[in-house]
C-alpha positions in Angstrom: 180.1 254.3 -66.3 176.5 255.1 -65.2 175.8 255.2 -61.5 172.2 255.2 -60.1 171.2 258.6 -58.8 169.1 257.2 -56.0 168.8 253.9 -54.2 166.0 251.7 -55.5 163.5 251.2 -52.6 162.8 247.7 -51.3 159.2 247.8 -52.6 160.2 248.9 -56.0 162.9 246.2 -56.4 160.5 243.5 -55.1 157.8 244.6 -57.6 160.3 244.1 -60.4 161.2 240.6 -59.1 157.7 239.2 -58.7 157.9 237.4 -62.0 161.1 235.5 -61.2 159.6 232.2 -60.2 160.8 228.6 -60.3 158.8 226.5 -62.7 158.0 222.9 -61.8 159.8 220.1 -63.5 158.1 218.8 -66.6 157.8 215.1 -67.2 156.7 213.1 -70.3 156.0 209.4 -70.5 158.5 207.0 -72.1 156.9 205.5 -75.3 158.5 202.1 -74.6 157.9 201.4 -70.9 155.5 204.2 -69.8 157.9 205.6 -67.1 157.9 209.3 -66.3 161.0 210.9 -68.0 162.3 214.4 -68.3 162.3 215.7 -71.9 165.4 215.2 -74.0 167.0 212.6 -71.7 167.5 208.9 -71.7 164.9 206.8 -69.9 166.5 205.4 -66.7 164.1 202.5 -66.6 164.6 201.0 -70.1 167.6 203.0 -71.4 166.0 204.2 -74.6 166.0 207.7 -76.3 163.9 208.6 -79.3 162.9 204.9 -79.8 166.5 203.6 -79.9 168.3 201.7 -77.2 171.1 203.9 -76.0 172.1 202.2 -72.7 172.1 198.5 -72.2 170.4 197.7 -68.9 171.5 194.7 -66.9 168.7 192.4 -65.8 168.5 191.8 -62.1 168.1 188.2 -60.9 
């Protein structure tokens, strides 16, 4: 098994890791209610996915 000949310096390791960044969450709008929804997920507000009702929402009184 290969073993590194020398320790990688802190600067060199950090240079390599500069591109590992967290991307911000993407949101789209629900076509039915206009609520902000993450892609490929059921809308929490109206319960639809791809134009079809998936989850029946109880109406609050």
